[in-house]
Every structure is written in C-alpha cells, then in structure tokens.
Z-matrix of the N, CA and C atoms (Angstrom, degrees):
N
C 1 1.453
C 2 1.527 1 109.97
N 3 1.294 2 115.90 1 131.52
C 4 1.464 3 120.86 2 -179.26
C 5 1.526 4 109.10 3 -82.60
N 6 1.307 5 115.21 4 131.01
C 7 1.462 6 120.34 5 -178.09
C 8 1.521 7 111.21 6 -84.92
N 9 1.321 8 115.16 7 162.96
C 10 1.467 9 120.49 8 176.06
C 11 1.523 10 110.41 9 -60.87
N 12 1.323 11 116.16 10 -36.34
C 13 1.469 12 120.45 11 179.96
C 14 1.527 13 110.77 12 -63.01
N 15 1.330 14 116.27 13 -44.86
C 16 1.464 15 119.03 14 179.59
C 17 1.531 16 110.65 15 -66.74
N 18 1.304 17 117.54 16 -39.80
C 19 1.467 18 120.47 17 177.26
C 20 1.526 19 110.89 18 -59.86
N 21 1.324 20 116.44 19 -39.69
C 22 1.470 21 120.36 20 178.02
C 23 1.533 22 110.41 21 -65.15
N 24 1.313 23 116.76 22 -40.27
C 25 1.470 24 120.55 23 177.09
C 26 1.526 25 109.30 24 -62.09
N 27 1.319 26 116.26 25 -45.32
C 28 1.465 27 120.43 26 179.77
C 29 1.522 28 110.78 27 -59.64
N 30 1.332 29 116.54 28 -48.62
C 31 1.470 30 120.16 29 -179.47
C 32 1.528 31 111.53 30 -61.50
N 33 1.306 32 116.59 31 -35.26
C 34 1.469 33 120.74 32 -177.66
C 35 1.525 34 113.43 33 -74.74
N 36 1.339 35 117.10 34 -31.05
C 37 1.458 36 119.24 35 -168.93
C 38 1.527 37 116.17 36 -121.53
N 39 1.299 38 118.81 37 -11.31
C 40 1.470 39 120.78 38 -174.24
C 41 1.527 40 112.49 39 -60.64
N 42 1.316 41 117.59 40 -45.92
C 43 1.470 42 119.92 41 -178.30
C 44 1.523 43 112.05 42 -63.32
N 45 1.317 44 116.20 43 -44.39
C 46 1.469 45 119.37 44 179.60
C 47 1.521 46 111.81 45 -64.86
N 48 1.323 47 116.56 46 -40.95
C 49 1.461 48 119.73 47 179.62
C 50 1.529 49 110.41 48 -67.08
N 51 1.315 50 116.32 49 -40.01
C 52 1.468 51 120.37 50 177.24
C 53 1.534 52 110.54 51 -60.92
N 54 1.312 53 117.45 52 -46.39
C 55 1.475 54 120.48 53 179.63
C 56 1.527 55 111.08 54 -62.35
N 57 1.319 56 116.39 55 -37.43
C 58 1.467 57 121.17 56 176.46
C 59 1.526 58 109.76 57 -60.54
N 60 1.316 59 116.73 58 -47.81
C 61 1.469 60 120.99 59 179.99
C 62 1.519 61 111.03 60 -65.56
N 63 1.315 62 116.70 61 -41.86
C 64 1.457 63 120.98 62 -179.61
C 65 1.530 64 111.31 63 -63.49
N 66 1.311 65 116.87 64 -36.95
C 67 1.463 66 120.95 65 178.40
C 68 1.529 67 110.63 66 -57.69
N 69 1.318 68 116.89 67 -42.58
C 70 1.463 69 120.67 68 -177.88
C 71 1.526 70 113.23 69 -82.20
N 72 1.309 71 116.82 70 -34.07
C 73 1.464 72 119.32 71 -174.28
C 74 1.522 73 114.04 72 -91.55
N 75 1.310 74 117.12 73 -29.78
C 76 1.476 75 121.94 74 -175.88
C 77 1.534 76 111.14 75 57.03
N 78 1.326 77 116.15 76 30.32
C 79 1.459 78 122.18 77 -178.47
C 80 1.526 79 107.70 78 -142.89
N 81 1.331 80 116.07 79 113.90
C 82 1.461 81 121.54 80 -174.24
C 83 1.529 82 111.54 81 -59.51
N 84 1.310 83 116.90 82 -48.91
C 85 1.463 84 120.39 83 -176.31
C 86 1.525 85 111.90 84 -63.90
N 87 1.321 86 117.08 85 -44.52
C 88 1.462 87 120.14 86 178.95
C 89 1.531 88 111.12 87 -65.15
N 90 1.328 89 116.30 88 -38.89
C 91 1.467 90 120.19 89 178.66
C 92 1.527 91 110.51 90 -63.96
N 93 1.321 92 117.10 91 -39.92
C 94 1.461 93 120.46 92 176.88
C 95 1.522 94 110.60 93 -64.09
N 96 1.318 95 116.45 94 -43.74
C 97 1.465 96 120.89 95 -179.80
C 98 1.525 97 111.63 96 -61.49
N 99 1.309 98 116.40 97 -44.99
C 100 1.457 99 119.87 98 -177.68
C 101 1.525 100 110.73 99 -70.20
N 102 1.317 101 117.29 100 -37.92
C 103 1.461 102 120.42 101 176.08
C 104 1.522 103 109.91 102 -60.21
N 105 1.315 104 116.25 103 -47.36
C 106 1.467 105 121.72 104 179.50
C 107 1.535 106 110.65 105 -60.31
N 108 1.328 107 116.51 106 -47.08
C 109 1.460 108 120.52 107 -178.71
C 110 1.521 109 111.52 108 -65.85
N 111 1.319 110 117.64 109 -36.83
C 112 1.466 111 120.67 110 178.54
C 113 1.528 112 110.31 111 -61.68
N 114 1.330 113 116.46 112 -41.58
C 115 1.463 114 119.31 113 177.34
C 116 1.526 115 111.36 114 -67.48
N 117 1.315 116 117.28 115 -38.25
C 118 1.470 117 119.49 116 177.03
C 119 1.517 118 111.10 117 -61.75
N 120 1.325 119 116.31 118 -44.33
C 121 1.464 120 120.59 119 179.39
C 122 1.526 121 111.24 120 -65.46
N 123 1.323 122 115.92 121 -40.86
C 124 1.460 123 121.98 122 179.64
C 125 1.524 124 111.52 123 -65.44
N 126 1.325 125 116.77 124 -34.10
C 127 1.462 126 121.90 125 -177.92
C 128 1.528 127 111.99 126 -57.50
N 129 1.303 128 116.23 127 -30.37
C 130 1.471 129 120.91 128 -177.40
C 131 1.530 130 112.53 129 -62.65
N 132 1.331 131 117.05 130 -26.49
C 133 1.464 132 119.38 131 -176.11
C 134 1.526 133 114.19 132 -135.24
N 135 1.322 134 117.29 133 12.36
C 136 1.467 135 118.76 134 -173.65
C 137 1.525 136 113.72 135 -60.44
N 138 1.316 137 117.50 136 -27.85
C 139 1.464 138 119.68 137 -178.21
C 140 1.526 139 112.56 138 -68.29
N 141 1.313 140 117.18 139 -16.76
C 142 1.467 141 120.93 140 -179.71
C 143 1.529 142 112.57 141 -94.54
N 144 1.328 143 117.02 142 -0.74
C 145 1.462 144 122.18 143 -174.82
C 146 1.526 145 109.95 144 -99.11
N 147 1.319 146 115.88 145 138.15
C 148 1.464 147 119.24 146 176.69
C 149 1.525 148 109.49 147 -78.47
N 150 1.310 149 116.10 148 156.31
C 151 1.466 150 120.64 149 -174.89
C 152 1.525 151 113.01 150 -61.46
N 153 1.328 152 117.72 151 -28.50
C 154 1.461 153 119.36 152 -179.12
C 155 1.528 154 113.53 153 -80.80
N 156 1.334 155 117.65 154 -6.45
C 157 1.467 156 120.04 155 178.97
C 158 1.527 157 113.33 156 -115.17
N 159 1.325 158 117.60 157 4.75
C 160 1.467 159 121.03 158 -178.11
C 161 1.523 160 111.33 159 -57.33
N 162 1.323 161 116.63 160 -52.10
C 163 1.465 162 119.56 161 -177.33
C 164 1.527 163 111.17 162 -63.53
N 165 1.302 164 117.35 163 -39.19
C 166 1.475 165 120.68 164 177.69
C 167 1.530 166 110.60 165 -59.99
N 168 1.310 167 116.40 166 -42.57
C 169 1.470 168 120.36 167 179.80
C 170 1.526 169 111.04 168 -66.72
N 171 1.320 170 116.86 169 -41.10
C 172 1.464 171 120.28 170 178.58
C 173 1.524 172 111.10 171 -64.03
N 174 1.318 173 116.67 172 -42.75
C 175 1.466 174 120.32 173 178.54
C 176 1.522 175 110.08 174 -64.75
N 177 1.315 176 117.27 175 -38.39
C 178 1.471 177 120.89 176 177.24
C 179 1.526 178 110.17 177 -61.40
N 180 1.314 179 117.22 178 -44.63
C 181 1.468 180 120.75 179 177.22
C 182 1.524 181 110.40 180 -61.20
N 183 1.315 182 116.70 181 -44.24
C 184 1.462 183 120.57 182 -179.81
C 185 1.524 184 110.98 183 -64.13
N 186 1.335 185 117.35 184 -40.73
C 187 1.466 186 120.57 185 179.09
C 188 1.519 187 111.56 186 -60.73
N 189 1.337 188 116.75 187 -42.03
C 190 1.461 189 119.82 188 177.98
C 191 1.528 190 110.51 189 -61.03
N 192 1.316 191 115.43 190 -44.58
C 193 1.466 192 119.93 191 -179.50
C 194 1.525 193 111.69 192 -68.24
N 195 1.314 194 117.16 193 -38.87
C 196 1.468 195 120.90 194 177.32
C 197 1.522 196 110.28 195 -63.18
N 198 1.315 197 116.06 196 -42.58
C 199 1.464 198 120.04 197 178.99
C 200 1.526 199 110.43 198 -62.47
N 201 1.317 200 116.31 199 -45.77
C 202 1.466 201 120.10 200 178.05
C 203 1.524 202 111.04 201 -60.97
N 204 1.313 203 116.29 202 -40.71
C 205 1.461 204 121.05 203 -179.98
C 206 1.530 205 110.90 204 -63.50
N 207 1.316 206 116.23 205 -42.19
C 208 1.458 207 120.42 206 179.72
C 209 1.525 208 110.78 207 -66.98
N 210 1.325 209 117.63 208 -38.95
C 211 1.471 210 120.87 209 178.61
C 212 1.527 211 110.42 210 -66.16
N 213 1.327 212 116.27 211 -40.66
C 214 1.462 213 119.96 212 178.57
C 215 1.528 214 111.26 213 -65.65
N 216 1.319 215 116.28 214 -40.07
C 217 1.472 216 119.91 215 178.94
C 218 1.526 217 110.19 216 -65.43
N 219 1.301 218 117.88 217 -41.96
C 220 1.453 219 122.61 218 178.64
C 221 1.534 220 109.87 219 -62.88
N 222 1.313 221 117.46 220 -44.85
C 223 1.462 222 121.29 221 179.10
C 224 1.525 223 110.54 222 -63.46
N 225 1.320 224 116.81 223 -38.81
C 226 1.464 225 120.70 224 179.05
C 227 1.529 226 110.44 225 -64.69
N 228 1.325 227 116.18 226 -43.18
C 229 1.469 228 120.00 227 179.57
C 230 1.531 229 110.80 228 -64.76
N 231 1.315 230 116.54 229 -41.96
C 232 1.468 231 120.40 230 179.64
C 233 1.524 232 110.67 231 -64.71
N 234 1.312 233 116.89 232 -36.34
C 235 1.471 234 120.23 233 178.92
C 236 1.532 235 112.00 234 -67.88
N 237 1.324 236 116.13 235 -27.62
C 238 1.466 237 120.59 236 179.92
C 239 1.529 238 112.37 237 -78.85
N 240 1.317 239 116.00 238 -19.96
C 241 1.483 240 119.42 239 -177.35
C 242 1.500 241 111.98 240 -80.69
C-alpha cells in the first residue's frame, strides 16, 4: 500500500525526475519507464531516507537505470552488426 508520504514525494519529484531522464534518453516512453522504475526501486527504502536526500536518492536510482539502459542498447546494437 502506498502511503500519503510516498505519494507526496512522487508528486513533488516525478516531473523533475522524468525531465532528467528525458534529457539523457531523448525518448518519451523510455524516460517514463525509467522514472516509474526509479520510484519503484526507491519505494523499497524511502522510509529510511531523510527529506533533504530524497531527490538525491531518486536521481541515483535513475542514473543506475539509465546506465543499464545505455549498456543494453549498446549490446543490442553490437549484436545487430
């Protein structure tokens, strides 16, 4: 069950995190997917995070996912060659 606190975090940071992902990916659908997954990953431990580090943690989650996405895309391109 999603708490009111987590919903408030989502409302406060989802747009900014999405724009961050979109800037790097240049793909709306992928940026939405990574934003969603970053929040899912963050949800597992958000109760242990202080309010001043929430955005840092979300960006860290997004960076991991962006890196994985870029590695997968590179591997896919290499496999096609």
